[in-house]
All heavy atoms as an XYZ file, in Angstrom:
636
protein
N       0.847     -1.189      0.000
C       0.000      0.001     -0.001
C       0.886      1.239     -0.001
O       1.872      1.304      0.712
C      -0.923     -0.017      1.217
C      -1.794      1.228      1.326
S      -2.915      1.206      2.725
C      -4.263      0.300      2.014
N       0.507      2.203     -0.788
C       1.195      3.474     -0.870
C       1.300      4.111      0.525
O       0.377      4.015      1.324
C       0.397      4.367     -1.823
C       1.021      5.705     -2.023
O       0.965      6.524     -1.089
O       1.544      5.945     -3.121
N       2.406      4.780      0.819
C       2.637      5.376      2.132
C       1.558      6.393      2.486
O       1.077      6.415      3.630
C       4.026      6.040      2.182
O       5.004      5.055      1.874
C       4.308      6.614      3.548
N       1.170      7.236      1.543
C       0.128      8.230      1.824
C      -1.197      7.563      2.168
O      -1.898      7.996      3.084
C      -0.057      9.173      0.637
C       1.045     10.186      0.398
C       0.740     11.004     -0.861
C       1.209     11.103      1.579
N      -1.538      6.508      1.440
C      -2.784      5.811      1.730
C      -2.723      5.112      3.078
O      -3.704      5.074      3.814
C      -3.123      4.818      0.617
C      -3.364      5.419     -0.768
C      -3.714      4.322     -1.766
C      -4.421      6.489     -0.745
N      -1.561      4.578      3.418
C      -1.392      3.952      4.729
C      -1.533      4.991      5.833
O      -2.190      4.756      6.845
C      -0.035      3.259      4.833
C       0.173      2.551      6.158
C       1.564      1.961      6.267
C       1.813      1.278      7.576
N       1.450      2.048      8.762
N      -0.943      6.161      5.634
C      -1.069      7.234      6.621
C      -2.519      7.673      6.776
O      -2.974      7.958      7.883
C      -0.197      8.426      6.233
C       1.283      8.146      6.407
O       1.672      7.202      7.082
N       2.101      8.949      5.766
N      -3.245      7.706      5.674
C      -4.662      8.055      5.723
C      -5.437      7.023      6.531
O      -6.239      7.366      7.397
C      -5.246      8.161      4.303
O      -4.555      9.199      3.605
C      -6.727      8.450      4.332
N      -5.177      5.754      6.257
C      -5.844      4.682      7.007
C      -5.528      4.781      8.500
O      -6.418      4.680      9.342
C      -5.418      3.317      6.469
C      -6.191      2.175      7.128
C      -5.596      0.844      6.839
N      -4.275      0.806      7.453
C      -3.280      0.050      7.041
N      -3.424     -0.743      6.013
N      -2.116      0.062      7.654
N      -4.265      5.025      8.815
C      -3.868      5.163     10.217
C      -4.571      6.347     10.872
O      -5.008      6.259     12.021
C      -2.351      5.311     10.332
C      -1.608      4.049      9.931
O      -2.237      2.969      9.858
O      -0.384      4.144      9.680
N      -4.671      7.466     10.135
C      -5.357      8.639     10.678
C      -6.824      8.320     10.952
O      -7.361      8.683     12.001
C      -5.238      9.829      9.721
C      -5.846     11.065     10.296
C      -5.239     11.996     11.079
C      -7.217     11.489     10.170
N      -6.129     12.971     11.432
C      -7.360     12.680     10.889
C      -8.318     10.968      9.510
C      -8.562     13.368     10.979
C      -9.525     11.650      9.596
C      -9.636     12.839     10.321
N      -7.477      7.641     10.013
C      -8.886      7.291     10.190
C      -9.091      6.401     11.414
O     -10.085      6.531     12.118
C      -9.427      6.607      8.936
C      -9.616      7.507      7.716
C      -9.866      6.662      6.473
C     -10.738      8.501      7.933
N      -8.145      5.521     11.674
C      -8.259      4.615     12.815
C      -8.111      5.344     14.141
O      -8.680      4.921     15.140
C      -7.212      3.507     12.720
C      -7.516      2.511     11.631
C      -6.422      1.470     11.458
O      -5.260      1.724     11.733
N      -6.806      0.314     10.953
N      -7.369      6.443     14.162
C      -7.101      7.128     15.429
C      -7.848      8.447     15.580
O      -7.751      9.085     16.623
C      -5.587      7.398     15.586
O      -5.148      8.214     14.493
C      -4.803      6.099     15.631
N      -8.601      8.852     14.585
C      -9.293     10.142     14.633
C     -10.487     10.094     15.583
O     -11.002      9.028     15.914
C      -9.767     10.529     13.233
O     -10.752      9.632     12.780
N     -10.914     11.277     15.995
C     -12.129     11.368     16.797
C     -13.329     11.201     15.877
O     -13.223     11.369     14.662
C     -12.238     12.739     17.492
O     -12.361     13.750     16.488
C     -11.031     13.013     18.377
N     -14.455     10.891     16.444
C     -15.676     10.694     15.639
C     -16.018     11.973     14.872
O     -16.391     11.934     13.712
C     -16.826     10.266     16.567
C     -18.140     10.070     15.860
C     -18.108      8.826     14.994
N     -19.430      8.615     14.446
C     -19.657      8.120     13.249
N     -18.665      7.754     12.489
N     -20.867      7.964     12.820
N     -15.856     13.114     15.535
C     -16.193     14.392     14.901
C     -15.279     14.680     13.707
O     -15.746     15.028     12.623
C     -16.096     15.524     15.909
C     -16.352     16.890     15.286
C     -16.357     17.948     16.310
N     -17.719     17.943     16.849
C     -18.172     18.794     17.733
N     -17.387     19.707     18.215
N     -19.408     18.730     18.155
N     -13.961     14.530     13.892
C     -13.038     14.805     12.788
C     -13.182     13.756     11.685
O     -13.083     14.077     10.503
C     -11.595     14.902     13.276
O     -11.184     13.717     13.901
N     -13.451     12.519     12.066
C     -13.692     11.448     11.101
C     -14.859     11.823     10.191
O     -14.747     11.801      8.960
C     -13.990     10.146     11.867
C     -14.366      8.969     11.015
C     -13.386      8.152     10.466
C     -15.696      8.642     10.788
C     -13.729      7.042      9.695
C     -16.046      7.538     10.027
C     -15.058      6.740      9.482
N     -15.973     12.210     10.788
C     -17.164     12.565     10.019
C     -16.919     13.794      9.149
O     -17.345     13.838      7.991
C     -18.341     12.821     10.954
O     -18.682     11.643     11.638
N     -16.232     14.785      9.692
C     -15.957     16.011      8.944
C     -15.108     15.731      7.710
O     -15.371     16.270      6.623
C     -15.273     17.034      9.845
N     -14.119     14.881      7.860
C     -13.251     14.551      6.725
C     -14.012     13.767      5.670
O     -13.844     14.008      4.473
C     -11.989     13.784      7.197
C     -11.260     13.146      6.040
C     -11.068     14.726      7.947
N     -14.871     12.865      6.073
C     -15.658     12.106      5.094
C     -16.562     13.031      4.289
O     -16.698     12.866      3.079
C     -16.488     11.020      5.785
C     -15.728      9.893      6.480
C     -16.707      8.835      6.984
C     -14.684      9.272      5.598
N     -17.153     14.011      4.946
C     -18.011     14.970      4.243
C     -17.175     15.813      3.300
O     -17.531     16.014      2.133
C     -18.779     15.861      5.251
C     -19.463     17.024      4.552
C     -19.794     15.029      6.017
N     -16.060     16.323      3.786
C     -15.186     17.182      2.978
C     -14.628     16.439      1.766
O     -14.448     17.026      0.697
C     -14.038     17.713      3.838
C     -13.129     18.676      3.143
C     -13.770     20.010      2.810
O     -14.732     20.394      3.494
O     -13.310     20.653      1.850
N     -14.355     15.156      1.915
C     -13.797     14.358      0.822
C     -14.828     14.060     -0.261
O     -14.470     13.622     -1.347
C     -13.216     13.062      1.359
N     -16.094     14.289      0.039
C     -17.184     14.065     -0.923
C     -17.177     12.639     -1.482
O     -17.290     12.418     -2.680
C     -17.126     15.086     -2.037
C     -17.319     16.488     -1.541
C     -17.224     17.498     -2.642
C     -17.427     18.873     -2.013
N     -16.894     19.947     -2.793
N     -17.036     11.678     -0.570
C     -17.095     10.284     -0.992
C     -18.563      9.854     -1.062
O     -19.443     10.516     -0.521
C     -16.272      9.360     -0.065
C     -16.780      9.388      1.372
C     -14.798      9.730     -0.122
C     -16.057      8.442      2.296
N     -18.804      8.765     -1.748
C     -20.174      8.304     -1.969
C     -20.785      7.776     -0.666
O     -20.059      7.395      0.260
C     -20.213      7.177     -3.016
O     -19.548      6.030     -2.487
C     -19.573      7.607     -4.324
N     -22.113      7.734     -0.603
C     -22.766      7.172      0.592
C     -22.308      5.742      0.892
O     -22.141      5.367      2.059
C     -24.259      7.221      0.244
C     -24.366      8.356     -0.719
C     -23.087      8.303     -1.527
N     -22.089      4.937     -0.132
C     -21.621      3.568      0.087
C     -20.222      3.578      0.697
O     -19.917      2.807      1.600
C     -21.612      2.768     -1.208
C     -20.880      1.424     -0.996
C     -21.163      0.458     -2.042
N     -22.226     -0.367     -1.480
C     -22.823     -1.343     -2.116
N     -22.507     -1.620     -3.336
N     -23.748     -2.049     -1.546
N     -19.343      4.459      0.209
C     -17.991      4.567      0.763
C     -18.034      5.037      2.211
O     -17.271      4.550      3.043
C     -17.130      5.494     -0.099
C     -16.810      4.909     -1.451
C     -16.225      5.913     -2.425
O     -16.308      7.120     -2.233
N     -15.637      5.405     -3.499
N     -18.942      5.962      2.514
C     -19.110      6.410      3.903
C     -19.524      5.228      4.768
O     -18.963      5.003      5.845
C     -20.148      7.551      4.013
C     -20.496      7.840      5.465
C     -19.642      8.808      3.318
N     -20.489      4.459      4.295
C     -20.966      3.295      5.048
C     -19.834      2.295      5.278
O     -19.659      1.784      6.388
C     -22.119      2.636      4.292
C     -22.721      1.457      5.013
C     -23.887      0.847      4.250
O     -24.004      1.042      3.031
O     -24.679      0.140      4.904
N     -19.060      2.029      4.252
C     -17.954      1.088      4.375
C     -16.904      1.625      5.354
O     -16.407      0.877      6.201
C     -17.351      0.766      2.998
C     -18.337     -0.080      2.178
C     -16.013      0.042      3.128
C     -17.955     -0.292      0.726
N     -16.575      2.903      5.258
C     -15.601      3.499      6.176
C     -16.096      3.431      7.621
O     -15.314      3.142      8.542
C     -15.310      4.949      5.792
S     -14.240      5.116      4.352
N     -17.376      3.682      7.826
C     -17.916      3.596      9.184
C     -17.876      2.168      9.714
O     -17.532      1.942     10.876
C     -19.334      4.158      9.221
C     -19.342      5.666      9.085
C     -20.732      6.268      9.021
O     -21.723      5.519      8.806
O     -20.833      7.495      9.167
N     -18.217      1.218      8.869
C     -18.143     -0.177      9.302
C     -16.701     -0.573      9.622
O     -16.446     -1.307     10.579
C     -18.727     -1.104      8.239
C     -20.241     -1.022      8.030
C     -20.661     -1.798      6.795
C     -20.986     -1.512      9.259
N     -15.773     -0.079      8.835
C     -14.359     -0.420      9.008
C     -13.759      0.263     10.242
O     -13.126     -0.378     11.064
C     -13.592     -0.010      7.737
C     -12.108     -0.236      7.795
C     -11.777     -1.612      7.357
C     -10.290     -1.813      7.244
N      -9.988     -3.219      7.081
N     -13.965      1.568     10.361
C     -13.240      2.336     11.376
C     -14.029      2.628     12.642
O     -13.442      2.854     13.684
C     -12.714      3.634     10.760
C     -11.757      3.379      9.639
C     -12.124      3.604      8.329
C     -10.494      2.866      9.894
C     -11.250      3.339      7.279
C      -9.618      2.596      8.859
C      -9.996      2.838      7.555
N     -15.344      2.619     12.567
C     -16.151      2.857     13.768
C     -16.512      1.526     14.424
O     -16.317      1.351     15.625
C     -17.419      3.683     13.438
C     -18.303      3.822     14.668
C     -17.029      5.049     12.883
N     -16.997      0.581     13.607
C     -17.385     -0.720     14.157
C     -16.231     -1.709     14.216
O     -16.330     -2.735     14.871
C     -18.541     -1.309     13.360
C     -19.837     -0.561     13.553
C     -20.999     -1.330     12.984
C     -22.302     -0.636     13.317
N     -23.438     -1.397     12.822
N     -15.157     -1.440     13.487
C     -13.985     -2.303     13.530
C     -14.125     -3.618     12.774
O     -13.439     -4.591     13.088
N     -14.994     -3.646     11.765
C     -15.173     -4.877     11.004
C     -14.045     -5.071      9.997
O     -13.445     -4.112      9.524
C     -16.510     -4.840     10.251
C     -17.785     -4.716     11.083
C     -19.008     -4.732     10.169
C     -17.883     -5.816     12.115
N     -13.793     -6.310      9.661
C     -12.814     -6.622      8.615
C     -13.489     -6.440      7.253
O     -14.725     -6.361      7.164
C     -12.321     -8.080      8.727
O     -13.432     -8.954      8.479
C     -11.709     -8.363     10.083
N     -12.690     -6.402      6.204
C     -13.253     -6.269      4.862
C     -14.191     -7.432      4.546
O     -15.227     -7.251      3.908
C     -12.145     -6.171      3.821
C     -11.387     -4.864      3.913
O     -11.587     -4.065      4.829
N     -10.493     -4.640      2.980
N     -13.826     -8.617      4.991
C     -14.670     -9.795      4.776
C     -16.024     -9.619      5.480
O     -17.077     -9.917      4.914
C     -13.958    -11.052      5.281
C     -14.798    -12.297      5.159
C     -14.904    -12.952      3.931
C     -15.504    -12.801      6.243
C     -15.689    -14.090      3.799
C     -16.296    -13.932      6.123
C     -16.390    -14.575      4.894
O     -17.180    -15.684      4.756
N     -16.008     -9.140      6.716
C     -17.249     -8.942      7.459
C     -18.114     -7.851      6.819
O     -19.332     -7.968      6.771
C     -16.938     -8.576      8.913
C     -16.334     -9.723      9.701
C     -15.780     -9.275     11.054
O     -15.195     -8.202     11.171
N     -15.972    -10.112     12.060
N     -17.461     -6.799      6.335
C     -18.187     -5.725      5.659
C     -18.851     -6.274      4.399
O     -20.026     -6.005      4.139
C     -17.244     -4.559      5.304
C     -16.716     -3.893      6.581
C     -17.951     -3.536      4.420
C     -15.564     -2.944      6.357
N     -18.115     -7.055      3.639
C     -18.657     -7.642      2.412
C     -19.877     -8.506      2.719
O     -20.891     -8.430      2.021
C     -17.586     -8.457      1.701
N     -19.795     -9.295      3.757
C     -20.916    -10.160      4.140
C     -22.121     -9.330      4.578
O     -23.263     -9.641      4.201
C     -20.489    -11.109      5.253
N     -21.877     -8.276      5.342
C     -22.982     -7.445      5.824
C     -23.674     -6.693      4.688
O     -24.895     -6.536      4.690
C     -22.479     -6.450      6.874
C     -23.595     -5.638      7.475
C     -23.241     -4.986      8.785
O     -22.511     -5.594      9.596
O     -23.704     -3.859      8.993
N     -22.901     -6.236      3.715
C     -23.465     -5.463      2.606
C     -23.839     -6.329      1.405
O     -24.343     -5.818      0.411
C     -22.475     -4.380      2.168
C     -22.112     -3.335      3.212
C     -21.098     -2.353      2.643
C     -23.351     -2.610      3.719
N     -23.548     -7.615      1.517
C     -23.838     -8.563      0.433
C     -23.142     -8.170     -0.874
O     -23.761     -8.128     -1.937
C     -25.350     -8.715      0.233
C     -25.699     -9.969     -0.526
O     -24.982    -10.963     -0.462
N     -26.800     -9.933     -1.249
N     -21.854     -7.852     -0.750
C     -21.007     -7.544     -1.908
C     -19.734     -8.370     -1.769
O     -19.507     -9.016     -0.743
C     -20.655     -6.034     -1.994
C     -21.914     -5.204     -2.196
C     -19.893     -5.566     -0.770
N     -18.890     -8.340     -2.784
C     -17.641     -9.097     -2.707
C     -16.591     -8.331     -1.896
O     -16.671     -7.112     -1.748
C     -17.101     -9.372     -4.110
O     -16.623     -8.173     -4.683
N     -15.625     -9.055     -1.407
C     -14.507     -8.447     -0.687
C     -13.739     -7.517     -1.629
O     -13.276     -6.448     -1.228
C     -13.567     -9.528     -0.088
C     -12.343     -8.890      0.556
C     -14.312    -10.377      0.922
N     -13.654     -7.907     -2.886
C     -12.980     -7.076     -3.888
C     -13.670     -5.722     -4.028
O     -13.016     -4.688     -4.177
C     -12.947     -7.813     -5.227
C     -12.012     -7.231     -6.232
C     -11.901     -8.146     -7.431
C     -10.552     -7.935     -8.072
N     -10.257     -8.917     -9.072
N     -15.001     -5.715     -3.975
C     -15.748     -4.457     -4.036
C     -15.442     -3.590     -2.821
O     -15.239     -2.383     -2.947
C     -17.267     -4.728     -4.135
O     -17.526     -5.433     -5.340
C     -18.074     -3.449     -4.087
N     -15.388     -4.196     -1.656
C     -15.052     -3.449     -0.440
C     -13.649     -2.868     -0.562
O     -13.429     -1.679     -0.259
C     -15.169     -4.341      0.821
C     -14.644     -3.630      2.062
C     -16.616     -4.774      1.029
N     -12.697     -3.667     -1.010
C     -11.319     -3.184     -1.200
C     -11.284     -1.995     -2.157
O     -10.628     -0.980     -1.879
C     -10.420     -4.297     -1.752
C     -10.164     -5.412     -0.763
O     -10.335     -5.188      0.466
O      -9.796     -6.518     -1.208
N     -11.994     -2.120     -3.264
C     -12.010     -1.057     -4.280
C     -12.619      0.226     -3.719
O     -12.077      1.320     -3.895
C     -12.794     -1.528     -5.497
C     -12.909     -0.514     -6.605
C     -13.714     -1.106     -7.773
C     -14.437     -0.063     -8.534
N     -15.689      0.395     -8.020
N     -13.734      0.111     -3.035
C     -14.404      1.285     -2.468
C     -13.545      1.945     -1.397
O     -13.468      3.174     -1.321
C     -15.771      0.902     -1.899
C     -16.783      0.459     -2.927
C     -17.290      1.581     -3.823
O     -16.964      2.761     -3.604
O     -18.031      1.263     -4.773
N     -12.880      1.139     -0.570
C     -11.998      1.704      0.453
C     -10.816      2.431     -0.175
O     -10.457      3.537      0.251
C     -11.486      0.607      1.401
C     -12.433      0.208      2.515
C     -11.886     -1.019      3.257
C     -12.665      1.344      3.482
N     -10.211      1.842     -1.183
C      -9.066      2.492     -1.832
C      -9.475      3.810     -2.488
O      -8.740      4.797     -2.398
C      -8.418      1.560     -2.847
C      -7.537      0.533     -2.193
O      -6.914      0.811     -1.174
N      -7.480     -0.653     -2.754
N     -10.628      3.840     -3.107
C     -11.113      5.084     -3.704
C     -11.363      6.127     -2.621
O     -10.989      7.298     -2.772
C     -12.405      4.822     -4.501
O     -12.138      3.844     -5.510
C     -12.919      6.095     -5.149
N     -11.964      5.713     -1.530
C     -12.217      6.635     -0.416
C     -10.902      7.138      0.177
O     -10.761      8.334      0.453
C     -13.059      5.948      0.658
N      -9.926      6.239      0.376
C      -8.624      6.647      0.917
C      -7.988      7.728      0.049
O      -7.442      8.704      0.555
C      -7.653      5.472      0.986
C      -7.947      4.403      2.007
C      -7.415      3.128      1.857
C      -8.726      4.646      3.128
C      -7.658      2.124      2.786
C      -8.985      3.650      4.047
C      -8.443      2.392      3.877
O      -8.679      1.407      4.789
N      -8.068      7.566     -1.263
C      -7.461      8.541     -2.175
C      -8.122      9.901     -2.040
O      -7.439     10.928     -1.995
C      -7.534      8.035     -3.616
C      -6.599      6.879     -3.865
C      -6.768      6.299     -5.250
C      -5.897      5.050     -5.402
N      -6.155      4.343     -6.640
N      -9.440      9.932     -1.949
C     -10.142     11.206     -1.803
C      -9.877     11.826     -0.434
O      -9.721     13.041     -0.322
C     -11.633     11.015     -2.022
C     -11.967     10.735     -3.464
C     -13.438     10.770     -3.699
N     -13.706     10.531     -5.112
C     -14.914     10.330     -5.600
N     -15.957     10.337     -4.803
N     -15.080     10.126     -6.882
N      -9.840     10.997      0.587
C      -9.581     11.503      1.943
C      -8.162     12.034      2.045
O      -7.917     13.062      2.680
C      -9.879     10.404      2.993
C     -11.374     10.090      3.002
C      -9.392     10.823      4.369
C     -11.743      8.802      3.717
N      -7.222     11.359      1.400
C      -5.825     11.805      1.404
C      -5.722     13.214      0.830
O      -4.948     14.038      1.332
C      -4.936     10.833      0.602
O      -4.977      9.557      1.244
C      -3.497     11.306      0.535
N      -6.509     13.511     -0.192
C      -6.499     14.842     -0.783
C      -6.984     15.905      0.193
O      -6.571     17.054      0.126
C      -7.336     14.874     -2.064
C      -6.688     14.092     -3.183
O      -5.486     13.945     -3.239
N      -7.514     13.561     -4.068
N      -7.863     15.529      1.122
C      -8.398     16.464      2.097
C      -7.418     16.679      3.254
O      -7.286     17.782      3.761
C      -9.754     15.947      2.644
C     -10.228     16.770      3.814
C     -10.792     15.938      1.529
N      -6.734     15.622      3.638
C      -5.811     15.714      4.774
C      -4.514     16.374      4.320
O      -3.624     15.737      3.793
C      -5.541     14.320      5.342
C      -6.751     13.606      5.936
C      -6.383     12.186      6.337
C      -7.316     14.366      7.121
N      -4.399     17.627      4.563
C      -3.253     18.396      4.055
C      -1.963     18.116      4.804
O      -0.899     18.432      4.314
C      -3.576     19.882      4.139
O      -3.820     20.266      5.481
N      -2.039     17.502      5.999
C      -0.817     17.265      6.757
C       0.008     16.104      6.245
O       1.129     15.885      6.659
C      -1.121     17.065      8.248
C      -1.867     15.800      8.561
C      -1.187     14.603      8.792
C      -3.239     15.791      8.610
C      -1.859     13.438      9.084
C      -3.931     14.629      8.904
C      -3.233     13.458      9.139
N      -0.543     15.334      5.302
C       0.188     14.176      4.778
C       1.166     14.580      3.702
O       1.048     15.218      2.811
C      -0.785     13.126      4.234
C      -1.667     12.478      5.279
C      -2.636     11.514      4.617
C      -0.868     11.749      6.325
């Protein structure tokens, strides 16, 4: 994984709920990406568990997360 994307993931894991939500809104990610990010970082589910809950493939979850990470990285100016 690219260093910037890894840093974004790490930030999402340690951010407060308020800053997490603000960044997701600012990044203008899709409602599905928001849902996946919340399941991943708020509920702590694995990609496999997210896929099962949303009835999609793990590959779809991976793709949506990577797209969201890229948009969020653009918002996080400290990276």
